[in-house]
C-alpha positions in Angstrom: -79.3 -4.6 0.8 -81.6 -5.5 3.8 -84.1 -5.6 0.9 -81.9 -7.9 -1.1 -81.3 -10.0 1.8 -85.1 -10.5 2.7 -85.5 -11.3 -1.0 -82.8 -13.8 -0.7 -84.5 -15.6 2.2 -87.7 -15.8 0.6 -86.4 -17.6 -2.7 -88.3 -21.0 -3.6 -86.5 -22.3 -7.2 -90.2 -24.0 -7.2 -92.5 -20.7 -7.7 -89.9 -18.2 -9.0 -88.7 -20.9 -12.5 -91.5 -21.1 -15.1 -94.7 -23.1 -14.8 -94.3 -25.3 -17.3 -91.1 -27.1 -15.7 -92.6 -29.8 -13.2 -91.6 -29.2 -9.7 -90.0 -32.7 -8.8 -87.1 -31.8 -12.2 -86.6 -28.2 -10.7 -85.8 -30.0 -7.2 -83.9 -33.1 -8.7 -82.0 -30.6 -10.8 -81.1 -28.3 -8.1 -80.3 -30.9 -6.0 -77.9 -32.6 -8.0 -76.3 -28.7 -8.3 -75.8 -28.6 -5.1 -74.0 -31.9 -5.0 -71.8 -30.8 -7.9 -70.9 -27.8 -5.7 -70.2 -30.1 -2.5 -68.0 -32.6 -4.9 -66.0 -29.2 -6.2 -65.2 -27.9 -2.2 -64.2 -30.9 -1.6 -61.6 -31.8 -4.3 -60.3 -27.9 -3.7 -59.9 -29.1 0.1 -58.2 -31.9 -0.6 -55.4 -30.6 -2.3 -54.0 -29.4 1.1 -56.2 -31.1 3.4 -56.9 -34.3 2.1 -59.5 -36.7 4.0 -59.8 -34.2 6.6 -63.2 -33.7 7.9 -64.7 -36.3 5.0 -68.2 -35.2 6.1 -68.0 -31.6 7.1 -68.8 -30.3 3.7 -72.0 -31.9 2.4 -73.7 -30.0 6.0 -74.1 -26.2 4.0 -74.3 -28.2 0.6 -77.9 -29.7 2.3 -79.0 -26.5 4.3 -78.6 -24.5 0.8 -80.5 -27.3 -1.2 -83.2 -27.6 1.5 -83.5 -24.3 1.8 -84.4 -22.9 -1.6 -85.3 -26.3 -3.0 -87.5 -28.0 -0.6 -87.2 -30.9 1.0 -87.0 -33.3 -1.7 -83.9 -30.8 -3.6 -82.1 -31.8 0.0 -82.7 -35.2 0.3 -81.2 -35.6 -3.9 -78.3 -33.5 -2.5 -78.0 -35.9 1.1 -77.7 -38.7 -0.7 -75.3 -37.8 -3.8 -73.5 -35.5 -1.5 -72.9 -38.4 1.7 -72.3 -41.3 -0.9 -69.4 -39.2 -2.1 -68.0 -38.3 0.6 -68.1 -42.0 2.1 -66.9 -43.7 -1.1 -64.4 -40.7 -2.2 -63.2 -39.7 1.0 -62.6 -41.7 3.9 -60.3 -44.1 3.3 -60.2 -46.9 1.7 -60.6 -43.9 -0.8 -63.0 -45.0 -4.1 -64.2 -48.3 -1.8 -67.4 -48.5 0.4 -65.2 -50.4 2.8 -64.3 -49.0 6.0 -60.3 -48.6 6.7 -61.1 -48.5 10.2 -64.2 -50.1 11.9 -64.7 -47.2 13.9 -65.6 -45.4 10.6 -69.3 -46.9 10.2 -70.6 -45.7 14.1 -69.2 -42.3 12.2 -70.9 -42.6 8.8 -74.0 -43.4 10.7 -73.8 -40.6 13.2 -72.9 -38.2 10.6 -75.6 -38.9 8.0 -78.1 -38.6 11.2 -77.3 -35.4 11.3 -77.3 -34.7 8.0 -81.0 -35.6 7.8 -81.8 -33.9 10.8 -80.8 -30.8 8.8 -82.8 -31.5 5.9 -85.7 -32.0 8.6 -85.1 -28.9 10.0 -84.5 -26.9 7.0 -87.9 -27.8 5.7 -89.5 -26.6 8.7 -88.3 -23.7 8.5 -88.7 -22.8 5.2 -91.9 -23.6 5.2 -92.7 -21.2 8.4 -90.8 -18.4 6.1 -93.1 -19.7 3.6 -96.4 -19.0 5.5 -95.3 -15.9 7.0 -94.6 -14.4 2.9 -97.9 -15.5 2.3 -100.0 -14.0 5.2 -97.5 -10.8 5.1 -98.5 -10.4 1.0 -102.1 -10.7 1.8 -101.8 -8.7 4.1 -99.8 -6.1 1.8 -103.0 -6.5 -1.0 -105.4 -5.9 1.8 -103.7 -2.9 2.8 -103.6 -1.7 -1.0 -107.0 -2.6 -1.3 -107.9 -0.4 1.4 -106.0 2.8 0.6 -108.1 2.5 -3.1 -110.9 2.4 -1.2 -110.0 5.1 1.2 -108.5 7.2 -1.7 -111.8 6.8 -4.0 -113.8 7.6 -1.2 -111.6 10.9 -0.1 -111.9 11.8 -4.1 -115.6 11.5 -4.1 -116.1 13.7 -0.3 -113.7 16.5 -2.3 -116.2 16.3 -4.8 -118.9 16.4 -3.0 -117.9 19.1 -1.1 -117.1 21.4 -3.7 -120.7 20.7 -5.7 -122.5 21.7 -2.3 -120.2 24.7 -1.9 -121.2 26.0 -5.4 -124.6 25.3 -5.1 -124.4 27.3 -2.3 -122.5 30.2 -3.9 -125.3 30.2 -7.0 -128.4 30.5 -5.2 -127.1 33.2 -2.1 -127.8 36.9 -2.7 -125.5 38.1 -1.2 -122.2 38.6 -3.0 -119.9 38.7 0.0 -120.8 35.1 0.8 -121.1 34.3 -3.0 -117.1 35.6 -2.8 -116.6 33.6 0.4 -118.2 30.5 -0.5 -115.9 30.4 -3.6 -113.2 31.0 -1.8 -113.6 28.5 -0.1 -114.2 25.8 -3.0 -110.7 26.7 -4.2 -109.7 25.4 -1.2 -111.5 22.4 -1.6 -109.8 21.9 -4.8 -106.4 22.4 -3.9 -107.0 20.0 -1.1 -107.9 17.7 -3.7 -105.0 18.1 -5.5 -102.8 17.5 -2.9 -104.4 14.1 -2.4 -103.7 13.3 -5.6 -100.5 14.1 -5.5 -99.7 12.2 -2.4 -101.3 9.6 -3.4 -99.9 9.0 -6.6 -101.6 5.9 -8.7 -103.0 4.4 -5.2 -99.4 4.7 -3.5 -98.5 7.1 -0.8 -95.3 8.9 -1.8 -92.7 10.9 0.3 -91.6 12.6 -2.9 -93.6 15.3 -5.3 -93.2 16.2 -8.7 -94.3 20.1 -8.4 -94.4 20.3 -12.4 -97.0 17.6 -12.5 -98.7 19.2 -8.8 -98.6 22.8 -9.8 -100.1 21.8 -13.2 -102.8 19.7 -11.8 -103.6 22.5 -9.1 -103.4 25.7 -11.7 -105.9 23.6 -14.2 -108.4 23.3 -11.0 -107.9 26.4 -10.0 -109.0 28.0 -12.7 -112.1 25.8 -13.0 -113.3 26.7 -9.5 -112.8 30.6 -10.0 -114.4 30.9 -13.4 -111.4 32.8 -15.4 -111.3 30.9 -18.3 -113.4 34.1 -19.7 -111.2 36.7 -17.9 -108.3 35.8 -16.4 -105.9 33.3 -17.4 -103.3 31.3 -15.1 -99.7 30.3 -17.0 -97.5 28.3 -15.5 -93.6 27.7 -15.8 -92.1 25.1 -13.3 -88.9 23.1 -13.0 -89.5 19.6 -12.9 -88.3 19.2 -9.2 -89.3 16.7 -6.3 -89.6 17.9 -3.4 -90.5 16.6 -0.2 -94.0 15.9 0.7 -95.0 18.2 3.6 -92.7 21.4 1.9 -94.9 20.7 -2.0 -98.1 20.9 -0.3 -97.7 24.6 1.6 -95.9 25.3 -1.4 -99.6 24.2 -3.1 -100.8 26.2 -0.5 -99.6 29.2 -0.6 -99.8 29.0 -4.5 -104.0 27.9 -3.8 -103.8 31.3 -1.9 -102.1 34.2 -3.2 -103.9 33.2 -6.8 -106.7 32.8 -5.6 -106.0 36.6 -3.7 -105.1 37.9 -7.6 -107.9 36.7 -8.9 -110.5 38.3 -6.6 -108.9 41.4 -6.0 -105.9 42.6 -8.5 -108.6 43.0 -11.5 -111.7 44.9 -11.8 -114.7 43.3 -12.9 -114.6 43.0 -16.6 -111.1 43.1 -16.5 -108.4 40.4 -18.5 -105.0 40.0 -17.2 -102.9 37.1 -16.8 -101.6 35.3 -13.4 -98.1 33.7 -14.1 -97.2 31.1 -11.8 -93.2 30.1 -11.4 -91.1 27.5 -10.2 -87.5 27.3 -10.0 -85.3 24.8 -8.2 -82.0 24.1 -8.8 -79.2 20.7 -7.7 -77.2 23.6 -5.7 -79.6 26.8 -5.5 -83.2 27.2 -3.1 -86.2 26.4 -4.8 -88.5 29.6 -5.0 -91.9 30.1 -6.2 -92.9 33.7 -8.0 -96.2 34.8 -8.4 -97.2 37.5 -10.7 -100.2 39.3 -11.8 -100.5 42.4 -14.3 -103.4 43.7 -12.3 -104.3 47.1 -10.6 -101.4 46.7 -8.1 -101.1 49.2 -5.4 -100.4 53.1 -6.1 -97.4 54.3 -3.7 -96.1 50.8 -3.1 -98.8 50.2 -0.3 -99.4 47.3 0.8 -103.3 46.3 0.4 -105.7 45.8 3.2 -107.1 43.2 1.2 -103.6 41.2 1.6 -102.5 42.2 4.6 -105.3 41.2 7.0 -108.5 38.3 6.7 -107.6 34.6 7.0 -106.6 34.2 3.6 -103.3 36.5 4.5 -102.7 34.6 7.7 -102.8 31.0 5.9 -100.4 32.4 3.4 -97.8 33.1 6.5 -98.6 30.0 8.0 -98.1 27.6 4.9 -95.3 29.7 4.1 -93.3 29.2 7.3 -94.7 25.6 6.7 -92.4 25.3 3.8 -89.4 26.9 5.2 -89.6 29.4 3.0 -89.4 33.7 3.2 -92.1 35.5 1.8 -91.9 38.9 -0.3 -94.4 41.1 -2.1 -93.8 43.6 -4.4 -95.7 46.2 -6.2 -93.4 46.6 -9.8 -95.8 49.7 -10.8 -98.4 47.3 -12.7 -99.7 44.3 -10.9 -98.1 42.3 -8.0 -95.6 39.8 -7.4 -95.6 37.6 -4.2 -92.7 35.1 -3.9 -92.1 32.3 -1.6 -88.4 31.8 -1.8 -86.5 28.7 0.5 -85.1 30.2 3.7 -81.0 29.6 4.5 -81.7 27.3 7.0 -84.1 25.2 5.0 -81.7 24.9 2.3 -78.5 24.0 4.2 -80.8 20.9 6.4 -81.2 20.1 2.2 
């Protein structure tokens, strides 16, 4: 409702109507329309209060005509509506002769008041127009700066990822190479988050999980070099979640998939990491990441997944998402589930 009112206040018929119509034709035409509206209102009032307030109905018509059609339109409305009130409403009816000599002075005062309305309505309309033009210029500048920031941020992500990959390839230590690969995957995850938040250059409040997770999985697969050995599949409902929740889910996905890629499969093993996201209108969302790797005998939680930076990040991101984390070892492989908590679901 607020947006509609603001748009109505910014309406300028000369700018809104097609350019091939000369402005003066628009202004004269709208002025005549407002005159007809004032005459119609006067005829309706005459049905039960003839001659009451002979000039009262011309003022709103002049105001509307000036605000939306500029002063030229307001002047047309003033001349037409004022002449009609003088001619058809004042006694003698349908005559410019005054039945009461005092009506002459009244007519001059009312005419002057109507002209004052034209002047101040035009000043107000011009001020609004200047404010709208300044606002639009600021919006365009803001959008340009956002696009530039978006472009530079993407470049920075790419540069950092390239530097990490270059360092990984040239470092002799396998442990350092693994750490750099994990760091690179996190950078790619942040890049996917950035692309989702600034969708098409616009800052969004809700993120489509299917598009977001698809982009994240593609980047993870490339960053972790899984194409020849381990494949990552995705089955995701087309749900839209609040930005902060979606980002936290994406970060959990990044960490769990990275852990699975690094620890669930022996060197040279092939396998699959399956990511599933379910979200219904009347049920909590649930992220499930399953691998068919080595798993853990005896359902004992492996040390690599219970300690270290990755595990702490997973726990922190799970809390940020408002979810409850659960890890299971169903015989072969590992299944990690992140389910929206009851408290978070009730808040939605």
